[in-house]
N, CA, C and O of each residue as an XYZ file, in Angstrom:
348
protein
N    -137.717     66.649    -16.842
C    -136.609     66.642    -16.963
C    -136.139     68.246    -15.911
O    -137.062     68.946    -15.497
N    -134.607     68.647    -15.592
C    -134.362     69.431    -15.461
C    -132.437     69.549    -15.983
O    -131.403     68.889    -16.077
N    -132.984     70.811    -16.167
C    -131.259     71.282    -16.290
C    -130.711     72.400    -15.442
O    -131.027     73.587    -15.369
N    -129.858     71.726    -14.860
C    -128.518     72.478    -14.181
C    -127.318     73.192    -14.411
O    -126.364     72.586    -14.897
N    -127.219     74.520    -14.104
C    -126.824     75.279    -15.151
C    -125.879     75.263    -13.656
O    -126.423     75.563    -12.594
N    -124.806     74.980    -13.705
C    -123.602     75.079    -12.390
C    -122.386     75.205    -12.533
O    -121.770     74.275    -13.054
N    -121.527     76.673    -12.009
C    -120.537     76.646    -12.122
C    -119.238     75.501    -11.871
O    -119.423     74.685    -10.968
N    -118.096     75.435    -12.554
C    -117.517     74.741    -11.691
C    -115.339     76.074    -11.994
O    -114.933     77.235    -12.054
N    -115.111     75.395    -12.022
C    -113.555     75.513    -11.470
C    -112.650     74.642    -12.191
O    -112.457     73.540    -11.676
N    -111.939     74.959    -13.488
C    -111.043     74.019    -13.885
C    -109.681     74.512    -13.353
O    -109.256     75.667    -13.351
N    -109.005     73.225    -12.836
C    -107.383     73.267    -12.022
C    -106.487     73.013    -13.530
O    -106.601     71.875    -13.985
N    -105.536     74.076    -14.397
C    -104.183     73.154    -14.617
C    -103.777     71.874    -14.125
O    -104.027     71.579    -12.956
N    -103.339     71.291    -14.679
C    -102.229     70.056    -14.218
C    -101.025     70.390    -13.512
O    -100.299     71.121    -14.185
N    -100.677     70.166    -12.643
C     -99.974     70.258    -11.506
C     -99.572     68.696    -10.411
O    -100.116     67.601    -10.554
N     -98.630     68.997     -9.499
C     -98.505     67.786     -8.779
C     -99.145     67.875     -8.127
O     -98.728     66.994     -7.375
N    -100.621     68.543     -7.287
C    -101.535     68.728     -6.644
C    -102.555     67.878     -7.576
O    -103.296     67.127     -6.941
N    -102.642     67.881     -8.385
C    -104.052     66.807     -9.411
C    -103.284     65.321    -10.199
O    -103.644     64.459    -11.001
N    -102.025     65.659     -9.405
C    -100.945     64.378     -9.851
C    -100.882     64.538    -12.185
O    -101.013     63.763    -13.133
N    -100.643     65.840    -12.000
C    -100.579     65.997    -13.561
C    -102.088     66.269    -14.646
O    -102.178     66.627    -15.820
N    -102.894     65.990    -13.844
C    -104.053     65.915    -14.818
C    -104.633     67.478    -14.559
O    -104.329     68.289    -13.684
N    -105.785     67.587    -15.901
C    -106.370     68.989    -15.414
C    -107.790     68.197    -14.454
O    -108.281     67.113    -14.768
N    -108.158     68.890    -13.493
C    -109.048     68.827    -12.314
C    -110.117     70.009    -12.828
O    -109.756     71.022    -13.427
N    -111.278     69.741    -12.537
C    -112.435     69.912    -12.929
C    -113.955     69.908    -11.733
O    -114.691     68.922    -11.732
N    -114.240     71.108    -10.801
C    -114.807     70.858     -9.764
C    -115.443     71.554     -9.828
O    -115.066     72.615    -10.325
N    -117.056     71.393     -9.289
C    -118.163     72.280     -8.496
C    -118.027     72.248     -7.318
O    -117.784     71.276     -6.603
N    -118.227     73.673     -6.959
C    -117.787     73.844     -5.557
C    -119.580     73.601     -4.291
O    -119.655     73.646     -3.064
N    -120.703     73.360     -5.359
C    -121.616     73.689     -5.324
C    -121.822     72.236     -4.700
O    -122.427     72.100     -3.636
N    -121.431     71.436     -5.222
C    -121.892     69.759     -4.634
C    -120.500     69.597     -4.095
O    -119.598     69.504     -4.927
N    -120.083     69.532     -2.311
C    -119.223     69.011     -2.516
C    -118.728     67.687     -2.948
O    -119.475     66.796     -3.351
N    -117.372     67.582     -2.847
C    -116.240     66.611     -4.065
C    -116.255     66.313     -4.647
O    -115.514     65.473     -5.159
N    -117.725     67.145     -5.199
C    -117.246     66.732     -6.876
C    -116.666     67.471     -8.130
O    -116.891     68.491     -8.781
N    -115.480     66.022     -8.118
C    -114.657     66.982     -8.989
C    -114.317     65.659    -10.108
O    -114.703     64.507     -9.909
N    -113.706     65.997    -11.021
C    -113.393     64.795    -11.762
C    -111.712     65.234    -12.787
O    -111.248     66.374    -12.747
N    -111.222     64.394    -13.393
C    -109.768     64.600    -13.695
C    -109.990     64.090    -15.486
O    -110.883     63.398    -15.973
N    -108.917     64.682    -16.086
C    -108.877     64.769    -17.580
C    -107.323     64.249    -17.989
O    -106.663     63.727    -17.091
N    -106.640     64.406    -19.541
C    -106.299     64.484    -19.723
C    -105.641     66.040    -20.437
O    -104.568     66.629    -20.567
N    -106.943     66.177    -20.734
C    -107.110     67.753    -21.131
C    -108.365     68.219    -20.587
O    -109.203     67.499    -20.045
N    -108.476     69.956    -20.834
C    -109.693     70.185    -19.415
C    -110.900     69.933    -21.013
O    -111.501     71.007    -21.021
N    -111.099     69.632    -21.447
C    -112.199     68.963    -22.377
C    -112.580     67.767    -21.781
O    -113.761     67.590    -21.482
N    -111.637     66.829    -21.545
C    -111.236     65.539    -21.048
C    -112.494     65.687    -19.688
O    -113.493     65.018    -19.420
N    -111.822     66.967    -19.014
C    -112.268     66.624    -17.313
C    -113.362     67.073    -17.253
O    -114.180     66.389    -16.637
N    -113.878     68.514    -17.913
C    -114.921     68.755    -18.198
C    -116.030     67.892    -18.666
O    -117.182     67.994    -18.245
N    -115.686     67.148    -19.438
C    -117.019     65.678    -19.627
C    -116.848     64.522    -18.636
O    -117.760     63.714    -18.462
N    -115.703     64.443    -17.999
C    -115.960     63.550    -16.784
C    -116.841     64.336    -15.786
O    -117.828     63.716    -15.391
N    -116.669     65.567    -15.314
C    -117.411     65.833    -14.363
C    -118.617     66.731    -14.938
O    -118.850     67.698    -14.214
N    -119.365     66.637    -15.979
C    -120.451     66.488    -16.190
C    -121.256     65.119    -16.073
O    -122.476     65.277    -16.036
N    -120.905     64.105    -16.023
C    -121.388     62.404    -15.807
C    -121.343     62.335    -14.535
O    -122.347     61.993    -13.910
N    -119.340     62.869    -13.462
C    -119.831     63.012    -11.645
C    -120.951     63.766    -11.682
O    -121.931     63.049    -11.886
N    -121.234     64.970    -11.566
C    -122.720     65.712    -11.480
C    -123.519     65.319    -11.543
O    -124.308     65.346    -10.598
N    -123.782     64.737    -12.661
C    -125.029     64.365    -12.939
C    -125.486     62.932    -11.763
O    -126.588     62.617    -11.315
N    -124.013     62.266    -11.538
C    -124.686     60.946    -11.025
C    -124.575     61.107     -9.645
O    -125.061     60.134     -9.070
N    -123.990     62.208     -8.648
C    -124.277     62.504     -7.406
C    -125.621     62.861     -7.137
O    -126.130     62.520     -6.069
N    -126.503     63.764     -8.312
C    -127.995     64.506     -8.432
C    -128.803     63.402     -8.266
O    -129.786     63.388     -7.525
N    -128.343     62.295     -9.067
C    -128.998     60.733     -8.879
C    -129.228     60.475     -7.972
O    -130.418     60.277     -7.728
N    -128.335     60.336     -7.023
C    -127.964     60.193     -6.032
C    -128.530     60.794     -4.908
O    -129.021     59.925     -4.187
N    -128.720     62.366     -4.279
C    -129.744     62.948     -4.056
C    -130.922     61.760     -3.787
O    -131.104     60.711     -3.168
N    -131.746     62.930     -4.932
C    -132.362     62.386     -5.532
C    -132.826     60.680     -4.844
O    -133.713     60.607     -3.993
N    -132.274     59.722     -5.227
C    -132.202     58.212     -4.865
C    -132.526     58.134     -3.102
O    -133.238     57.278     -2.576
N    -131.824     59.230     -2.393
C    -131.954     58.868     -1.190
C    -132.991     59.202     -0.557
O    -133.327     58.765      0.544
N    -133.898     60.475     -1.608
C    -134.485     61.705     -1.148
C    -134.400     62.633     -0.145
O    -135.244     63.172      0.570
N    -132.753     62.739     -0.272
C    -132.029     64.453      0.310
C    -132.465     65.359     -0.581
O    -132.934     65.250     -1.714
N    -132.121     66.702      0.454
C    -132.642     67.572     -0.401
C    -131.401     68.066     -0.988
O    -130.487     67.737     -0.232
N    -130.874     68.828     -2.185
C    -130.107     68.957     -3.043
C    -129.833     70.100     -2.638
O    -130.754     70.752     -2.145
N    -128.474     70.694     -2.722
C    -127.496     72.218     -2.210
C    -128.620     73.244     -2.417
O    -129.184     73.395     -3.501
N    -128.936     74.006     -1.197
C    -129.966     75.218     -2.547
C    -128.721     75.968     -3.683
O    -129.110     76.742     -4.558
N    -128.145     75.836     -3.623
C    -127.058     76.346     -4.730
C    -127.511     75.773     -6.183
O    -127.864     76.112     -7.312
N    -127.256     74.697     -5.366
C    -127.590     73.694     -6.777
C    -129.594     73.804     -7.279
O    -130.160     73.986     -8.357
N    -129.965     73.641     -6.233
C    -131.821     73.802     -6.541
C    -131.814     75.387     -7.019
O    -132.581     75.457     -7.979
N    -131.213     76.771     -6.709
C    -131.171     77.244     -7.316
C    -131.094     77.407     -8.681
O    -131.847     78.268     -9.133
N    -130.180     76.639     -9.700
C    -130.077     76.544    -10.430
C    -130.545     76.155    -11.821
O    -130.243     76.484    -12.968
N    -131.651     75.081    -11.089
C    -132.370     74.239    -12.049
C    -132.980     74.478    -12.928
O    -134.087     74.072    -12.573
N    -133.145     75.057    -14.358
C    -134.263     74.547    -15.234
C    -135.527     73.934    -15.329
O    -135.324     72.732    -15.157
N    -136.879     74.165    -15.536
C    -137.734     73.100    -16.289
C    -137.418     73.018    -17.439
O    -137.325     74.099    -18.021
N    -137.218     72.154    -17.992
C    -137.151     71.886    -19.839
C    -138.603     70.919    -19.811
O    -139.002     70.109    -18.974
N    -139.038     71.266    -20.777
C    -139.842     70.329    -21.750
C    -138.882     70.183    -23.426
O    -137.783     69.752    -23.773
N    -139.903     70.733    -23.998
C    -139.361     71.113    -25.565
C    -138.710     71.790    -25.700
O    -138.437     71.714    -26.898
N    -137.942     72.821    -25.116
C    -137.496     73.961    -24.893
C    -135.797     73.903    -26.011
O    -134.968     73.001    -25.887
N    -135.719     74.563    -26.569
C    -133.830     74.643    -26.522
C    -132.859     75.441    -25.415
O    -132.917     76.480    -24.758
N    -132.065     74.487    -25.579
C    -130.948     74.259    -24.144
C    -130.102     74.963    -24.804
O    -129.575     74.837    -25.909
N    -130.027     75.937    -23.747
C    -128.955     77.138    -24.574
C    -127.486     77.077    -23.291
O    -127.786     76.728    -22.150
N    -126.959     77.202    -23.400
C    -124.945     77.541    -22.630
C    -124.954     78.555    -22.214
O    -125.940     79.275    -22.375
N    -124.132     78.866    -21.700
C    -123.221     79.794    -21.283
C    -121.804     79.575    -21.431
O    -121.359     78.518    -20.985
N    -120.794     80.627    -22.138
C    -119.610     80.434    -22.087
C    -119.149     81.883    -21.312
O    -119.705     82.981    -21.320
N    -117.689     81.346    -20.526
C    -117.168     82.363    -19.906
C    -115.311     82.871    -20.392
O    -114.245     82.262    -20.489
N    -115.643     83.904    -20.530
C    -114.037     84.671    -21.642
C    -113.720     85.009    -20.517
O    -114.478     85.156    -19.558
N    -112.494     85.165    -20.555
C    -111.339     85.854    -19.636
C    -109.991     86.437    -20.900
O    -109.206     85.898    -21.680
N    -110.366     87.861    -20.467
C    -109.242     88.412    -21.109
C    -108.518     89.080    -20.506
O    -107.530     89.570    -21.054
């Protein structure tokens, strides 16, 4: 199994996002998800990104280099995460 640590951008609700939060992963072109809350948009984005990566694999296509570079092989290791703090 591989773990992908991918950066994403969260957009505040606006006319462009039809009043919803929108999250996107620039390393996966077109990978976007919306939600009524930032948490919902992020949860949806995780599902969409997994689908993108599975689609690449199913078609035998190479992942974008930035995505492949962000992958880690996992076994029974503890999975850690990162948090971004803006002050």
